[in-house]
N, CA and C atoms as an extended XYZ file, in Angstrom:
246
Properties=species:S:1:pos:R:3:atomname:S:1:resname:S:1:resid:I:1 pbc="F F F"
N         0.834       -1.177        0.000 N   MET     1
C         0.000        0.000        0.000 CA  MET     1
C         0.878        1.241        0.000 C   MET     1
N         0.382        2.289       -0.603 N   MET     2
C         1.171        3.492       -0.767 CA  MET     2
C         1.032        4.438        0.420 C   MET     2
N         2.043        5.256        0.592 N   LYS     3
C         2.049        6.250        1.661 CA  LYS     3
C         1.102        7.387        1.317 C   LYS     3
N         0.372        7.884        2.313 N   ASN     4
C        -0.506        9.030        2.102 CA  ASN     4
C         0.337       10.292        2.025 C   ASN     4
N         0.107       11.102        1.019 N   VAL     5
C         0.853       12.338        0.848 CA  VAL     5
C        -0.093       13.472        0.525 C   VAL     5
N         0.451       14.678        0.502 N   ASP     6
C        -0.289       15.871        0.093 CA  ASP     6
C        -1.613       16.021        0.826 C   ASP     6
N        -2.685       16.182        0.089 N   ALA     7
C        -3.988       16.499        0.673 CA  ALA     7
C        -4.471       15.413        1.616 C   ALA     7
N        -4.105       14.173        1.378 N   GLY     8
C        -4.533       13.096        2.257 CA  GLY     8
C        -4.069       13.315        3.683 C   GLY     8
N        -2.817       13.703        3.874 N   GLU     9
C        -2.300       13.943        5.217 CA  GLU     9
C        -2.976       15.145        5.849 C   GLU     9
N        -3.229       16.175        5.086 N   ASN    10
C        -3.813       17.398        5.620 CA  ASN    10
C        -5.299       17.248        5.915 C   ASN    10
N        -5.989       16.341        5.259 N   SER    11
C        -7.434       16.215        5.398 CA  SER    11
C        -7.853       15.174        6.425 C   SER    11
N        -6.908       14.395        6.929 N   GLY    12
C        -7.251       13.321        7.843 CA  GLY    12
C        -7.736       12.076        7.138 C   GLY    12
N        -7.673       12.061        5.813 N   ILE    13
C        -8.107       10.895        5.039 CA  ILE    13
C        -6.902        9.993        4.811 C   ILE    13
N        -7.090        8.712        5.106 N   ALA    14
C        -6.029        7.720        4.953 CA  ALA    14
C        -6.681        6.359        4.715 C   ALA    14
N        -5.868        5.352        4.551 N   MET    15
C        -6.377        3.998        4.390 CA  MET    15
C        -7.305        3.648        5.548 C   MET    15
N        -8.404        2.995        5.239 N   ASN    16
C        -9.403        2.542        6.207 CA  ASN    16
C       -10.206        3.668        6.855 C   ASN    16
N       -10.060        4.907        6.366 N   SER    17
C       -10.853        6.029        6.887 CA  SER    17
C       -12.289        5.930        6.386 C   SER    17
N       -13.231        6.300        7.234 N   ARG    18
C       -14.622        6.444        6.815 CA  ARG    18
C       -14.729        7.801        6.145 C   ARG    18
N       -15.348        7.845        4.969 N   VAL    19
C       -15.451        9.079        4.194 CA  VAL    19
C       -16.841        9.245        3.605 C   VAL    19
N       -17.119       10.485        3.203 N   LEU    20
C       -18.288       10.798        2.390 CA  LEU    20
C       -17.783       11.104        0.994 C   LEU    20
N       -18.357       10.451        0.007 N   VAL    21
C       -17.999       10.674       -1.394 CA  VAL    21
C       -19.055       11.590       -1.998 C   VAL    21
N       -18.630       12.562       -2.775 N   PHE    22
C       -19.509       13.576       -3.375 CA  PHE    22
C       -20.332       14.284       -2.293 C   PHE    22
N       -19.660       14.760       -1.224 N   PRO    23
C       -20.389       15.376       -0.103 CA  PRO    23
C       -21.193       16.597       -0.529 C   PRO    23
N       -22.371       16.732        0.080 N   GLY    24
C       -23.221       17.886       -0.175 CA  GLY    24
C       -23.960       17.859       -1.497 C   GLY    24
N       -23.934       16.718       -2.196 N   THR    25
C       -24.648       16.599       -3.468 CA  THR    25
C       -25.739       15.539       -3.346 C   THR    25
N       -26.558       15.427       -4.371 N   ASP    26
C       -27.588       14.382       -4.412 CA  ASP    26
C       -26.973       12.987       -4.534 C   ASP    26
N       -25.678       12.924       -4.868 N   HIS    27
C       -24.996       11.643       -5.061 CA  HIS    27
C       -24.151       11.243       -3.856 C   HIS    27
N       -24.279       11.968       -2.740 N   GLU    28
C       -23.473       11.701       -1.553 CA  GLU    28
C       -23.668       10.274       -1.063 C   GLU    28
N       -22.552        9.601       -0.788 N   LYS    29
C       -22.574        8.240       -0.251 CA  LYS    29
C       -21.444        8.122        0.763 C   LYS    29
N       -21.560        7.167        1.655 N   SER    30
C       -20.493        6.939        2.628 CA  SER    30
C       -19.804        5.624        2.314 C   SER    30
N       -18.549        5.534        2.778 N   GLY    31
C       -17.781        4.326        2.545 CA  GLY    31
C       -16.445        4.361        3.257 C   GLY    31
N       -15.559        3.468        2.857 N   VAL    32
C       -14.248        3.311        3.479 CA  VAL    32
C       -13.169        3.348        2.396 C   VAL    32
N       -12.093        4.101        2.653 N   VAL    33
C       -10.970        4.165        1.720 CA  VAL    33
C       -10.251        2.816        1.738 C   VAL    33
N       -10.104        2.193        0.563 N   VAL    34
C        -9.428        0.904        0.466 CA  VAL    34
C        -8.087        0.992       -0.256 C   VAL    34
N        -7.807        2.125       -0.906 N   GLU    35
C        -6.496        2.313       -1.549 CA  GLU    35
C        -6.226        3.787       -1.771 C   GLU    35
N        -4.971        4.163       -1.602 N   ASP    36
C        -4.496        5.515       -1.877 CA  ASP    36
C        -3.418        5.399       -2.943 C   ASP    36
N        -3.734        5.841       -4.153 N   PHE    37
C        -2.785        5.734       -5.248 CA  PHE    37
C        -1.770        6.872       -5.266 C   PHE    37
N        -2.014        7.941       -4.484 N   ALA    38
C        -1.096        9.081       -4.311 CA  ALA    38
C        -0.428        9.469       -5.625 C   ALA    38
N         0.890        9.486       -5.650 N   ASP    39
C         1.632        9.933       -6.829 CA  ASP    39
C         1.496        8.994       -8.021 C   ASP    39
N         1.022        7.780       -7.801 N   ALA    40
C         0.855        6.826       -8.890 CA  ALA    40
C        -0.419        7.069       -9.694 C   ALA    40
N        -1.200        8.083       -9.304 N   ALA    41
C        -2.471        8.340       -9.987 CA  ALA    41
C        -2.277        8.640      -11.468 C   ALA    41
N        -1.170        9.235      -11.840 N   GLY    42
C        -0.843        9.396      -13.248 CA  GLY    42
C        -1.391       10.629      -13.923 C   GLY    42
N        -1.304       10.617      -15.223 N   LYS    43
C        -1.709       11.739      -16.059 CA  LYS    43
C        -2.581       11.219      -17.197 C   LYS    43
N        -3.329       12.138      -17.774 N   ALA    44
C        -4.149       11.771      -18.936 CA  ALA    44
C        -3.245       11.354      -20.093 C   ALA    44
N        -3.757       10.493      -20.960 N   VAL    45
C        -3.009       10.046      -22.141 CA  VAL    45
C        -3.625       10.715      -23.365 C   VAL    45
N        -2.794       11.423      -24.107 N   GLU    46
C        -3.246       12.070      -25.338 CA  GLU    46
C        -2.408       11.568      -26.501 C   GLU    46
N        -3.088       11.293      -27.595 N   ILE    47
C        -2.410       10.877      -28.821 CA  ILE    47
C        -2.976       11.706      -29.953 C   ILE    47
N        -2.107       12.408      -30.642 N   GLY    48
C        -2.546       13.223      -31.766 CA  GLY    48
C        -3.554       14.289      -31.368 C   GLY    48
N        -3.434       14.829      -30.150 N   GLY    49
C        -4.347       15.866      -29.702 CA  GLY    49
C        -5.681       15.360      -29.192 C   GLY    49
N        -5.864       14.054      -29.137 N   HIS    50
C        -7.108       13.458      -28.638 CA  HIS    50
C        -6.842       12.766      -27.307 C   HIS    50
N        -7.667       13.067      -26.323 N   THR    51
C        -7.525       12.404      -25.029 CA  THR    51
C        -8.047       10.984      -25.152 C   THR    51
N        -7.167       10.028      -24.889 N   ILE    52
C        -7.520        8.615      -24.970 CA  ILE    52
C        -8.081        8.143      -23.633 C   ILE    52
N        -7.461        8.602      -22.543 N   VAL    53
C        -7.916        8.243      -21.202 CA  VAL    53
C        -7.550        9.376      -20.242 C   VAL    53
N        -8.449        9.675      -19.335 N   GLU    54
C        -8.196       10.702      -18.323 CA  GLU    54
C        -7.248       10.147      -17.262 C   GLU    54
N        -6.713       11.031      -16.441 N   ALA    55
C        -5.831       10.614      -15.354 CA  ALA    55
C        -6.590        9.735      -14.367 C   ALA    55
N        -5.877        8.778      -13.804 N   ALA    56
C        -6.472        7.921      -12.782 CA  ALA    56
C        -6.774        8.741      -11.533 C   ALA    56
N        -7.732        8.323      -10.759 N   ARG    57
C        -8.117        9.004       -9.529 CA  ARG    57
C        -7.232        8.534       -8.376 C   ARG    57
N        -7.130        9.384       -7.348 N   ARG    58
C        -6.245        9.073       -6.226 CA  ARG    58
C        -6.790        8.003       -5.283 C   ARG    58
N        -8.049        8.084       -4.915 N   TRP    59
C        -8.609        7.248       -3.858 CA  TRP    59
C        -9.554        6.183       -4.412 C   TRP    59
N        -9.465        4.963       -3.885 N   ALA    60
C       -10.458        3.915       -4.141 CA  ALA    60
C       -11.280        3.785       -2.867 C   ALA    60
N       -12.605        3.873       -3.005 N   VAL    61
C       -13.501        3.837       -1.847 CA  VAL    61
C       -14.552        2.756       -2.063 C   VAL    61
N       -14.638        1.825       -1.105 N   THR    62
C       -15.711        0.846       -1.108 CA  THR    62
C       -16.900        1.494       -0.421 C   THR    62
N       -18.008        1.603       -1.136 N   LEU    63
C       -19.198        2.257       -0.608 CA  LEU    63
C       -19.988        1.311        0.280 C   LEU    63
N       -20.716        1.881        1.219 N   ASP    64
C       -21.539        1.076        2.114 CA  ASP    64
C       -22.609        0.291        1.361 C   ASP    64
N       -22.998        0.774        0.161 N   ASP    65
C       -24.008        0.051       -0.628 CA  ASP    65
C       -23.399       -1.057       -1.488 C   ASP    65
N       -22.083       -1.298       -1.325 N   GLY    66
C       -21.421       -2.384       -2.043 CA  GLY    66
C       -20.677       -1.948       -3.282 C   GLY    66
N       -20.831       -0.696       -3.710 N   GLY    67
C       -20.142       -0.198       -4.897 CA  GLY    67
C       -18.683        0.157       -4.621 C   GLY    67
N       -17.968        0.451       -5.669 N   LEU    68
C       -16.575        0.883       -5.603 CA  LEU    68
C       -16.437        2.106       -6.487 C   LEU    68
N       -15.846        3.185       -5.959 N   VAL    69
C       -15.614        4.385       -6.751 CA  VAL    69
C       -14.163        4.810       -6.612 C   VAL    69
N       -13.688        5.501       -7.633 N   PHE    70
C       -12.356        6.073       -7.646 CA  PHE    70
C       -12.539        7.583       -7.743 C   PHE    70
N       -12.004        8.332       -6.779 N   VAL    71
C       -12.225        9.776       -6.718 CA  VAL    71
C       -10.939       10.506       -6.355 C   VAL    71
N       -10.939       11.814       -6.607 N   ASP    72
C        -9.842       12.685       -6.200 CA  ASP    72
C       -10.210       13.397       -4.908 C   ASP    72
N        -9.246       14.143       -4.365 N   ASP    73
C        -9.416       14.836       -3.091 CA  ASP    73
C       -10.660       15.714       -3.042 C   ASP    73
N       -10.985       16.368       -4.155 N   ASP    74
C       -12.116       17.301       -4.153 CA  ASP    74
C       -13.479       16.614       -4.154 C   ASP    74
N       -13.503       15.290       -4.230 N   SER    75
C       -14.772       14.562       -4.270 CA  SER    75
C       -15.055       13.763       -2.997 C   SER    75
N       -14.239       13.971       -1.947 N   LEU    76
C       -14.517       13.271       -0.702 CA  LEU    76
C       -14.058       14.084        0.484 C   LEU    76
N       -14.613       13.729        1.628 N   THR    77
C       -14.260       14.361        2.891 CA  THR    77
C       -14.371       13.304        3.983 C   THR    77
N       -13.652       13.525        5.066 N   ALA    78
C       -13.744       12.597        6.185 CA  ALA    78
C       -15.165       12.592        6.712 C   ALA    78
N       -15.662       11.407        7.050 N   GLU    79
C       -17.020       11.302        7.592 CA  GLU    79
C       -17.026       11.893        8.994 C   GLU    79
N       -17.999       12.772        9.276 N   PRO    80
C       -18.063       13.374       10.618 CA  PRO    80
C       -18.286       12.304       11.676 C   PRO    80
N       -17.632       12.462       12.819 N   THR    81
C       -17.857       11.545       13.932 CA  THR    81
C       -18.757       12.230       14.942 C   THR    81
N       -19.754       11.509       15.400 N   ASP    82
C       -20.714       12.082       16.351 CA  ASP    82
C       -20.410       11.602       17.747 C   ASP    82
């Protein structure tokens, strides 16, 4: 597993953290971080001026509803603890 760097360290988000994905939207869901790709997230691939594939996302999150999503820092936040 990769080391948490940059925004992950500053946000309190790390492996096994409970998070909200797409917070504050109609698509908000909760789940657990299962992978941090950090610097390995990569860059978009362009050939001949055409984007073939977008950059990979930093975080893999297993959702409580059984789904799996890949998101960047701006699409998740630590789940509030009550």
